Steps between C-alpha positions, in 0.01 A plus 500: 500500500633843412559747788187700563274246332236332716258222437162661537137409518173693528315519827146621547464728801185637666544777751267730682603862489341823612285638217737789411804276486303232304399761242857610462622144466241435229609811315869401520408152386327644190777751419811295587418139578864399560541769766287320760696179443828690553367661820384166638829335401692783675293469820522127517874508435552753785284284728697186414838673557378645831368161616827325409711764677281476809530123505879516452515748790292273722729200414805711579351610830414141595858394416639778711270408789601134472870583493452732794322229698774250446766752598327573829497129587882498507530803735 
């Protein structure tokens, strides 16, 4: 696979939005249908990165707690 190329597939989403935001989303979908896809992709990518960083931080914290516990048993 070339860098920057992704395997993709379509997904049907149903969301409930406040009326004013829903109207704006419908207008954007009519005028630039790819834009909403890019916005959703950006948001989900950020969420995935944040979640993975948070999980890595939690693993690191647990590892530090574990190493601190074993060090205190030798004191």
